[in-house]
LOTOR-311790 format. One line per 2 residues: number of its first residue (from 1); their letters; for each residue x, y negated, z negated of N, C-alpha, C. Coordinates in steps of 0.2 Angstrom, whole numbers, plus 5000, padded with zeros to 4 digits. Atoms other than C-alpha are relative to their C-alpha. Example, Ala and Ser with C-alpha at 12.3 -4.5 7.8 and 13.67 -1.06 7.14 Angstrom:
BEGIN
1	as	5004,5006,5000,5062,5022,4961,5004,4994,5000  4996,5006,5001,5068,5005,4964,4996,4995,4997 $
//
This chain:
BEGIN
1	mw	4996,4998,4994,5056,4926,4985,4997,5006,5004  5004,4995,4996,5048,4936,4999,5005,5002,5006 $
3	ls	4996,4997,4994,5057,4947,5013,4995,5003,5005  5004,4997,4995,5049,4953,5029,5005,5002,5006 $
5	ql	4997,4997,4994,5054,4963,5044,4996,4998,5007  5003,5002,4994,5051,4957,5062,5004,5001,5006 $
7	ml	4997,5000,4994,5055,4958,5080,5001,4993,5003  4999,5007,4997,5063,4943,5088,4998,5000,5007 $
9	td	5003,5000,4993,5058,4937,5105,5005,5003,5005  4996,4997,4996,5073,4945,5112,5000,5008,4999 $
11	gt	5001,4993,5001,5067,4962,5106,5004,5004,4995  4996,4997,5005,5079,4965,5092,4997,4999,4993 $
13	ra	5002,5000,5007,5075,4968,5074,5003,4995,4995  4997,5004,5004,5078,4956,5060,4996,5000,4993 $
15	va	5003,5001,5007,5075,4952,5041,4999,4993,4999  5001,5007,5001,5068,4936,5036,4999,4999,4992 $
17	lr	5001,5002,5007,5069,4928,5018,4996,4993,5000  5004,5006,5001,5056,4915,5013,4999,4998,4993 $
19	rd	5001,5003,5006,5055,4904,4999,4994,4994,5001  5005,5005,4999,5043,4889,4996,5001,4995,5006 $
21	tg	4998,5005,4995,5053,4878,5008,5000,5003,5007  5000,4997,4993,5052,4890,5023,5004,5006,5001 $
23	ah	4997,4993,4999,5059,4906,5031,5006,4999,5004  4994,4999,4996,5076,4910,5038,5002,5007,5001 $
25	lv	4998,4993,4999,5084,4926,5045,5006,5001,4995  4994,4997,5004,5096,4936,5034,5005,5002,5004 $
27	pg	4995,4997,4996,5112,4938,5043,5003,5007,4999  4996,4993,5001,5121,4955,5046,4995,5006,4998 $
29	tt	5004,4994,5001,5106,4966,5044,4993,5000,5004  5006,4999,4996,5091,4973,5053,4994,5003,4996 $
31	st	5006,4997,5004,5081,4981,5039,5001,4999,4992  5000,5001,5007,5076,4979,5021,5003,5006,4996 $
33	re	4997,4994,5002,5081,4997,5018,5008,4999,4999  4993,5001,5000,5099,4993,5022,5002,4995,4995 $
35	la	4998,5005,5005,5099,4978,5011,5000,5003,4993  5000,4997,5007,5093,4988,4996,5005,5005,4999 $
37	la	4995,4995,5001,5105,5002,4998,5007,4996,4999  4994,5004,5001,5119,4989,5000,5001,4997,4993 $
39	aw	5000,5003,5007,5114,4980,4984,5002,5005,4995  4999,4994,5005,5114,4997,4975,5008,5001,5000 $
41	aa	4993,4998,4999,5132,5001,4982,5004,4994,4997  4996,5005,5002,5138,4984,4977,4999,4998,4992 $
43	gh	5001,5001,5007,5131,4985,4959,4996,4994,4998  5004,5006,5002,5120,4970,4960,4993,5000,5003 $
45	dl	5007,4999,4998,5101,4966,4963,4999,4998,5007  5001,5001,4993,5093,4963,4979,5000,4992,5002 $
47	aa	4999,5007,4999,5092,4944,4977,5007,4998,5001  4993,5001,4999,5111,4944,4975,5003,5002,5006 $
49	ev	4997,4998,4994,5114,4954,4990,4997,4995,5006  5002,5004,4995,5103,4943,5001,5004,4993,5000 $
51	aa	4996,5006,5001,5112,4927,4994,5007,5001,5003  4993,4999,4998,5129,4935,4998,5000,5000,5008 $
53	rg	5000,4999,4992,5123,4937,5017,5000,4993,5003  5000,5007,4998,5121,4918,5018,4993,4998,5004 $
55	tg	5006,5003,4997,5108,4908,5028,5000,5000,5008  5000,5000,4993,5103,4912,5046,4995,4995,5003 $
57	ea	5005,5005,4997,5092,4902,5058,4993,5000,4997  5007,5001,5003,5075,4896,5053,4996,5005,5005 $
59	vd	5004,4996,4996,5061,4907,5059,4992,4998,4998  5007,5002,5002,5042,4904,5060,4996,5006,4999 $
61	ld	5004,4993,5001,5033,4919,5052,4993,5000,5002  5007,5001,4998,5016,4912,5055,4999,5002,5008 $
63	aa	5000,4999,4993,5020,4912,5074,5001,5008,5002  4998,4993,4999,5028,4929,5073,4994,5005,4999 $
65	la	5006,4996,5002,5013,4936,5064,4994,5000,5006  5005,5001,4995,5001,4929,5077,5002,5003,5006 $
67	eg	4998,4997,4994,5011,4936,5091,5001,5008,4999  5000,4992,5001,5011,4954,5083,5008,5002,5000 $
69	rv	4993,4998,5000,5030,4954,5080,5002,5001,4993  4999,4999,5007,5029,4956,5061,4999,5008,4999 $
71	lv	5000,4993,5002,5033,4974,5055,4998,5001,4993  5001,4999,5007,5029,4982,5039,5007,4998,4996 $
73	pl	4994,5003,5003,5042,4975,5026,5005,5005,4998  4995,4994,5002,5050,4992,5022,4999,5006,5004 $
75	dh	5002,4995,4996,5052,5006,5034,5006,5005,5000  4994,4995,4999,5064,5021,5039,5000,5001,5008 $
77	ed	4999,4998,4993,5071,5024,5057,4997,5006,5002  5003,4994,4998,5064,5041,5056,4993,5000,4996 $
79	pa	5007,5001,5004,5045,5040,5051,4999,5006,4995  5001,4995,5005,5046,5057,5043,5003,4999,4993 $
81	hl	4997,5002,5007,5056,5050,5029,4997,4994,4997  5004,5005,5004,5043,5037,5024,4994,5004,4998 $
83	hl	5006,4996,5003,5030,5044,5012,4995,4995,4997  5006,5004,5002,5013,5035,5009,4996,5004,4995 $
85	tg	5003,4997,5006,5006,5040,4992,4996,4995,4996  5003,5005,5004,4995,5033,4979,4997,5003,4994 $
87	tg	5003,4998,5006,4986,5034,4963,4993,4997,4999  5007,5003,5001,4967,5031,4959,4998,5000,4993 $
89	lt	5003,5001,5006,4957,5027,4944,5005,4997,4995  4995,5003,5004,4971,5016,4937,4998,4993,4998 $
91	hl	5002,5006,5002,4962,5000,4936,4993,5000,4995  5005,5000,5005,4950,4995,4922,4993,5000,5003 $
93	gs	5007,5000,4997,4935,4992,4934,4999,5006,5004  5000,4995,4994,4939,5007,4945,4995,5006,4998 $
95	aa	5004,4995,5002,4929,5020,4935,4993,5000,5002  5007,5001,4999,4912,5013,4937,4999,5001,5008 $
97	tr	5001,4999,4993,4914,5012,4956,5001,5007,5002  4999,4993,4999,4921,5030,4957,4994,5004,4997 $
99	da	5005,4996,5003,4908,5037,4945,4994,4999,5003  5006,5001,4996,4894,5030,4955,5000,5004,5006 $
101	mh	5000,4996,4994,4900,5039,4970,5000,5008,4999  5000,4993,5002,4902,5056,4961,4995,5002,4994 $
103	kn	5004,4999,5006,4888,5055,4948,4997,5006,5000  5004,4993,5001,4882,5071,4941,4993,4999,4998 $
105	pd	5008,5001,5001,4863,5073,4941,4999,5000,4992  5002,5000,5007,4864,5076,4922,5003,4994,4997 $
107	pq	4997,5006,5003,4867,5059,4914,5004,5001,4994  4997,4998,5006,4873,5068,4898,5007,5003,5002 $
109	sm	4993,4997,4998,4888,5075,4908,5004,4995,5003  4995,5004,4997,4904,5066,4911,5003,5002,5006 $
111	td	4997,4998,4993,4910,5066,4929,5008,5001,4999  4993,4999,5001,4928,5072,4932,5003,4993,5001 $
113	sm	4997,5006,4999,4931,5054,4938,5001,4996,4993  5000,5003,5006,4926,5047,4921,5005,5003,4995 $
115	km	4995,4997,5004,4936,5060,4912,5007,4998,5002  4993,5003,4998,4952,5055,4922,5001,4993,4998 $
117	fr	4999,5007,5002,4949,5037,4919,5001,4999,4993  4999,5000,5008,4947,5040,4900,5007,5002,4998 $
119	mg	4994,4998,5002,4963,5049,4900,5005,4995,5001  4995,5006,4999,4972,5034,4907,4999,4995,4995 $
121	ve	5001,5005,5005,4964,5022,4895,5003,5002,4994  4997,4997,5006,4969,5033,4881,5007,5001,5000 $
123	gg	4993,4999,5000,4986,5037,4886,5004,4998,5006  4997,5002,4994,4991,5028,4902,5006,4995,4999 $
125	kp	4995,5005,5002,5002,5015,4893,5004,5003,4994  4996,4998,5006,5014,5025,4882,5005,4996,4998 $
127	at	4994,5004,5002,5028,5018,4872,5006,5001,5004  4994,4999,4996,5044,5015,4880,5004,5006,4999 $
129	ga	4997,4994,5001,5053,5031,4883,4996,5006,5000  5004,4994,5000,5038,5042,4882,4996,5001,5006 $
131	vg	5003,4998,4994,5028,5051,4895,4992,4999,4999  5007,5001,5001,5010,5045,4897,4995,5005,5004 $
133	aq	5005,4996,4996,4994,5053,4904,5001,5000,5007  4999,4999,4992,4995,5060,4922,4995,4997,5004 $
135	pe	5005,5003,4997,4986,5049,4934,4997,5005,5006  5002,4997,4994,4976,5055,4949,5005,4998,5005 $
137	wf	4995,5002,4995,4988,5056,4964,4997,5003,5007  5002,4997,4993,4985,5058,4983,5006,4998,5005 $
139	yk	4995,5001,4994,4995,5059,4999,4996,4997,5006  5003,5003,4994,4991,5048,5014,5003,5001,5006 $
141	gn	4997,4998,4994,5004,5053,5026,5007,4998,5000  4993,5002,4999,5021,5048,5033,5000,4994,5004 $
143	gh	4999,5007,4997,5028,5033,5042,4996,5000,5007  5004,5000,4995,5018,5038,5057,4993,4997,4999 $
145	aa	5007,5003,5002,5002,5032,5047,5001,4993,4998  4999,5007,5003,5010,5015,5042,4999,4995,5006 $
147	va	5002,5005,4995,5002,5001,5052,5003,4993,4999  4997,5007,5001,5010,4984,5055,4995,4995,4998 $
149	pg	5005,5005,5001,5001,4969,5048,4998,4997,5007  5003,5003,4994,4989,4962,5061,4998,5006,5005 $
151	aa	5001,4995,4996,4989,4979,5070,4993,5004,4998  5006,4997,5001,4973,4990,5071,5001,5006,4995 $
153	lt	5001,4993,5004,4968,5003,5058,4995,5004,5004  5004,4995,4995,4961,5017,5069,4997,5005,4996 $
155	sp	5004,4994,5004,4947,5028,5061,5000,5006,5005  5000,4994,4996,4948,5046,5068,4992,5001,5002 $
157	sf	5006,4999,4997,4933,5052,5078,4995,5004,4995  5004,4996,5005,4928,5064,5064,4998,4997,4994 $
159	am	5001,5003,5006,4928,5051,5051,4992,4998,4999  5007,5002,5001,4911,5047,5042,5000,4993,4997 $
161	da	4999,5007,5003,4917,5030,5035,5006,4997,5002  4993,5004,4999,4931,5017,5038,5000,4994,4995 $
163	ge	5000,5006,5005,4933,5006,5022,5007,4998,4998  4994,5003,5003,4946,4995,5015,5001,5002,4993 $
165	ep	4998,5000,5008,4955,4996,4998,5005,4995,4999  4995,5006,5001,4964,4980,4993,5004,5002,4994 $
167	ev	4995,4998,5005,4979,4985,4983,5006,4997,5000  4993,5001,5000,4996,4982,4977,5004,5006,5001 $
169	ag	4996,4994,4999,5009,4994,4983,5007,4999,4998  4992,5000,5002,5027,4998,4976,5004,5002,5006 $
171	ly	4996,4998,4995,5040,4999,4989,5007,5002,4998  4994,4996,5003,5055,5011,4985,5005,5003,5006 $
173	vi	4995,4996,4996,5071,5018,4993,5004,5004,4995  4997,4995,5004,5080,5033,4986,5008,4999,5001 $
175	ap	4992,5001,4999,5099,5030,4982,5003,5006,5001  4996,4994,4999,5112,5042,4987,5001,5005,4995 $
177	dg	5000,4996,5005,5112,5049,4970,4994,5003,4997  5007,4998,5001,5093,5052,4970,4997,4995,4995 $
179	tp	5003,5004,5004,5089,5037,4959,4995,4996,5004  5005,5004,4996,5072,5029,4965,5002,4992,4998 $
181	lr	4999,5007,5001,5075,5010,4968,4994,4996,5002  5005,5004,4998,5061,4998,4968,5002,4994,5003 $
183	vg	4998,5006,4996,5063,4986,4982,4996,4994,4999  5005,5005,5001,5048,4976,4978,4993,5002,5000 $
185	fa	5007,4998,4999,5029,4975,4980,4997,4996,5006  5004,5003,4994,5017,4971,4994,4993,5001,4999 $
187	la	5007,4999,5000,4999,4968,4997,4999,5006,5005  5001,4994,4996,4991,4984,5005,4993,5001,5001 $
189	ne	5006,4997,4998,4976,4991,5013,5000,5007,5000  5000,4992,5001,4974,5009,5007,4993,5002,5004 $
191	fs	5006,4999,4996,4961,5012,5021,4998,5008,4999  5002,4994,5002,4950,5027,5017,4993,5002,5002 $
193	dh	5007,4998,4998,4934,5037,5021,4996,5002,4994  5004,5000,5007,4922,5034,5006,4994,5005,5001 $
195	vt	5005,4996,5000,4908,5044,5013,5002,5007,5000  4998,4993,5001,4918,5060,5015,5002,5001,4993 $
197	er	4998,4999,5007,4925,5057,4997,4994,5001,4996  5006,4999,5004,4908,5055,4990,4996,5006,5001 $
199	gn	5003,4994,4999,4902,5071,4998,5002,5005,4995  4997,4995,5005,4913,5081,4987,5006,4998,4997 $
201	yl	4994,5003,5003,4926,5076,4975,5006,5003,5003  4995,4996,4997,4937,5090,4982,5002,4998,5007 $
203	wl	4998,5003,4993,4937,5081,4999,5004,4994,4999  4996,5006,5001,4947,5066,4991,5006,5001,5004 $
205	ah	4994,4999,4996,4962,5073,4999,4999,4999,5008  5002,5001,4993,4954,5073,5016,4999,4993,5002 $
207	sk	5002,5007,4999,4947,5056,5014,5006,4995,5000  4995,5005,5000,4964,5048,5011,5005,5001,5006 $
209	lr	4995,4999,4995,4973,5055,5026,4998,4996,5006  5002,5005,4995,4970,5039,5036,5006,4995,5000 $
211	pa	4995,5005,5000,4982,5025,5042,5000,4995,4994  5000,5005,5005,4987,5011,5030,5004,4995,5002 $
213	sf	4995,5006,4999,4995,4994,5031,5002,4997,4994  4998,5004,5006,5005,4984,5019,5005,4995,5003 $
215	gp	4996,5006,4998,5014,4967,5020,4996,4994,5000  4994,5000,4995,5017,4956,5029,5007,4999,4996 $
217	el	4994,5002,5003,5029,4951,5016,5001,5005,4993  4998,4996,5006,5038,4960,5001,5002,4995,4995 $
219	rv	4998,5005,5005,5039,4951,4985,5006,5004,4996  4994,4998,5003,5056,4953,4977,4999,4998,4992 $
221	gd	5001,5002,5007,5056,4954,4958,4994,5004,4996  5006,4997,5004,5043,4959,4944,4993,4999,5003 $
223	lp	5007,5001,4999,5025,4961,4947,4997,4996,4995  5003,5004,5005,5015,4948,4938,4995,5004,4996 $
225	ah	5004,4996,5004,5005,4955,4924,4992,4999,5002  5007,5001,4997,4989,4947,4931,5000,4998,5007 $
227	ve	5001,5001,4993,4986,4948,4950,4993,4999,5002  5007,5001,4997,4971,4940,4958,5000,4998,5007 $
229	gt	5000,5002,4993,4967,4940,4976,4993,5000,5003  5006,5000,4997,4953,4940,4988,5000,5005,5006 $
231	sr	5001,4995,4994,4947,4954,5000,4994,4998,5004  5005,5002,4995,4936,4950,5015,4999,5005,5005 $
233	vi	5002,4997,4994,4927,4959,5029,4997,4995,5005  5002,5005,4995,4925,4948,5044,4997,5003,5006 $
235	rd	5004,4997,4994,4913,4952,5059,4998,4994,5004  5002,5005,4995,4912,4941,5074,5002,4993,4998 $
237	ga	4998,5007,5002,4922,4927,5066,4997,4998,4994  5003,5003,5006,4911,4926,5051,5001,5005,4994 $
239	vi	4999,4996,5006,4914,4933,5033,4993,5003,4998  5006,4997,5002,4901,4946,5029,5000,5003,4993 $
241	we	4999,4997,5007,4908,4952,5013,5007,4997,4997  4994,5002,5003,4920,4944,5001,5000,5001,4992 $
243	kp	5001,4999,5007,4925,4948,4983,5008,4999,4997  4993,5000,5003,4940,4945,4971,5002,5007,4998 $
245	fl	4998,4994,5003,4951,4959,4967,5006,4999,4995  4995,5001,5005,4962,4961,4952,5005,5006,5000 $
247	sg	4995,4995,5001,4978,4970,4949,5005,4998,4995  4995,5001,5005,4994,4970,4938,4998,5003,4993 $
249	ea	5001,4995,5006,4996,4979,4921,4995,4997,4996  5006,5003,5004,4984,4967,4912,4993,5003,5002 $
251	nm	5007,4998,4997,4970,4974,4923,5000,5008,5001  4999,4993,4999,4976,4992,4923,5000,5004,4994 $
253	sh	5000,4996,5006,4974,5007,4912,5006,5004,5000  4994,4997,5000,4991,5014,4917,5006,4994,5000 $
255	sl	4994,5005,4998,5008,5005,4916,5003,5002,5006  4996,4999,4994,5019,5004,4931,5005,5006,4999 $
257	an	4995,4995,5001,5032,5014,4923,4997,5007,4999  5003,4994,5001,5020,5028,4919,4998,5003,5007 $
259	le	5001,4998,4993,5014,5029,4937,5006,5002,5004  4994,4999,4996,5031,5028,4944,5003,5007,4998 $
261	hh	4997,4994,5003,5037,5042,4932,4996,5006,5003  5004,4994,4997,5023,5054,4938,5000,5001,5007 $
263	hf	4999,4999,4993,5027,5051,4956,5007,5003,5001  4993,4998,4999,5046,5052,4955,5002,5006,4996 $
265	ky	4997,4995,5004,5047,5066,4943,5001,5007,5004  4999,4994,4995,5046,5078,4958,5006,4999,5004 $
267	di	4993,5000,4997,5063,5082,4965,4999,4998,5008  5001,5001,4993,5055,5082,4983,4999,4992,5002 $
269	fr	5001,5007,4999,5052,5063,4981,5006,4996,4998  4994,5004,5001,5070,5059,4976,5005,5002,5005 $
271	qp	4995,4998,4995,5079,5064,4992,5003,4993,5003  4996,5006,4998,5093,5051,4996,4998,4998,5007 $
273	gd	5002,5004,4994,5088,5038,5009,4993,5000,5002  5007,5000,4999,5070,5042,5009,4996,4993,4998 $
275	vh	5004,5006,5002,5057,5027,5008,4993,5002,4998  5007,4998,5002,5041,5028,4998,4996,4993,4999 $
277	vh	5005,5006,5001,5026,5016,4998,4995,5003,4996  5005,4997,5005,5015,5020,4983,4995,4995,4998 $
279	ff	5006,5005,5001,4998,5012,4982,4997,5001,4993  5001,4999,5007,4993,5008,4964,4992,5000,4998 $
281	gt	5007,5000,5001,4974,5008,4966,4996,4994,5000  5005,5006,5000,4959,4996,4966,4994,5001,4996 $
283	at	5007,4999,5003,4942,4993,4958,4995,4996,5005  5005,5004,4995,4935,4983,4973,5000,5003,5007 $
285	ls	5002,4997,4994,4927,4991,4988,4994,4997,5003  5006,5003,4997,4915,4983,5001,4995,5006,5000 $
287	fa	5004,4994,5000,4908,5001,5002,4995,5001,4994  5004,5000,5006,4902,5000,4984,4995,4995,5000 $
289	dg	5005,5005,4999,4892,4985,4989,4995,5001,5006  5005,4998,4995,4883,4994,5003,5002,4998,5007 $
291	ir	4998,5002,4994,4894,4987,5017,5002,5006,5005  4998,4994,4996,4896,4999,5032,5004,4996,5006 $
293	tq	4996,5003,4995,4910,4993,5043,4999,5003,5007  5000,4998,4993,4911,4994,5062,5006,4998,5004 $
295	sg	4995,5001,4996,4923,4994,5076,5000,4992,5002  5000,5007,4999,4929,4976,5078,5000,4996,4994 $
297	dv	4999,5003,5006,4928,4971,5060,5007,4999,4998  4994,5001,5003,4943,4963,5052,5001,5000,4993 $
299	fq	4998,5000,5007,4950,4967,5035,5005,4995,4998  4995,5004,5002,4959,4953,5026,5001,5000,4993 $
301	id	4999,4999,5007,4967,4954,5010,5005,4994,4998  4997,5006,5001,4974,4938,5002,5002,4999,4993 $
303	cp	4997,5002,5007,4985,4934,4987,5006,4996,5000  4994,5004,4999,4997,4920,4986,5006,5002,4997 $
305	df	4995,4997,5003,5008,4929,4974,5004,5005,5005  4996,4995,4995,5013,4941,4989,5001,4997,5007 $
307	gl	4998,5003,4993,5015,4928,5003,4994,5000,5005  5005,5001,4995,5006,4928,5019,4994,5006,4999 $
309	pl	5005,4995,5000,4989,4937,5020,5001,5006,5004  5000,4994,4996,4987,4955,5026,4993,5000,5004 $
311	gn	5006,5000,4996,4974,4956,5041,5001,5006,5005  5000,4995,4995,4970,4971,5051,4993,5001,5003 $
313	pl	5006,4999,4997,4956,4974,5064,4999,5008,4999  5002,4993,5000,4946,4991,5063,4998,5002,5007 $
315	tq	5002,4997,4993,4945,5002,5079,4998,5007,4998  5003,4993,5000,4937,5019,5082,5004,5004,5005 $
317	sd	4997,4996,4995,4947,5033,5090,4996,5002,5006  5003,4998,4994,4942,5037,5108,5000,5007,5001 $
319	da	5000,4992,4999,4946,5055,5106,4994,5003,4997  5006,4997,5002,4931,5065,5105,5001,5006,4995 $
321	aa	4999,4995,5005,4929,5076,5090,5000,5007,5003  5000,4993,4997,4934,5094,5096,5004,5004,4996 $
323	lv	4997,4995,5004,4940,5110,5089,5008,5000,5002  4993,5000,4998,4959,5110,5088,5002,5008,5000 $
325	av	4998,4993,5000,4965,5127,5094,5008,5000,5000  4993,4998,5001,4982,5134,5089,5002,5005,5005 $
327	aa	4997,4995,4996,4993,5142,5101,5005,5005,4997  4996,4995,5003,5000,5158,5096,5006,5002,5004 $
329	l	4994,4998,4996,5018,5162,5101,5002,5007,4999 $
//
């Protein structure tokens, strides 16, 4: 079962439910956040809440996506209350890519990336009820940085690179009592600046402060142990790079429970009503294969487990890089 959020042709918001047989509107709601909180209040799961709402009119999601009417599948009416965060070095192939970017000239010395990866391999999947190794963690921004499926990912004028990161993201809302509620999972493009990151590992934080997209649909229920999709870069209508990407716990050095614990252990991330989109990492980057993207390229991430593919064109900000002056009061 997949949920999505969209604008109807009359300009109003709606939530759509899709199964293999097609999509229809969910009556009585305009947001998946409202559905999730209603499910929690009623004491049942999201699928039961959706079923209780009945079946609305049929909707053509492909047409809505083509017309730019599909929104991210979970959001907040106040963008400041949506948090985009993530973890890196969580996938079994991720260390080789990152290690090559941060390689120490001394081949006998282990890079910080490899040390972090080994910590995850050795302690990222603790026994039930135990706390495992702490993963790498980063902040991407708030809801102002969340880009709808099909909309452009804009690289700032000062960026040194504009590269895709095909990932699975966990989508959460915080219950009134502070309990994190996992609403579901979605495909995501954790768009980053890999040249900046490669320049100095301590610039990782800068490299992640970029827009990101997720959706178009939200998968309700558990994440499959093995997820396999395809990531592409399309230029002038032709695929210039294509590679499979893997996710799911069978391909990860950390368990989802461990990654979720180390994010939500902070009180600031358990504020009632807030929405969280947490990117779980990847081992597949076109940058690692020498691809240099350019304005007009299209990123496409496709995995049938998550419904419709996620596509976003790349644009470059027109704002000239300039010194930002602070006004003193």
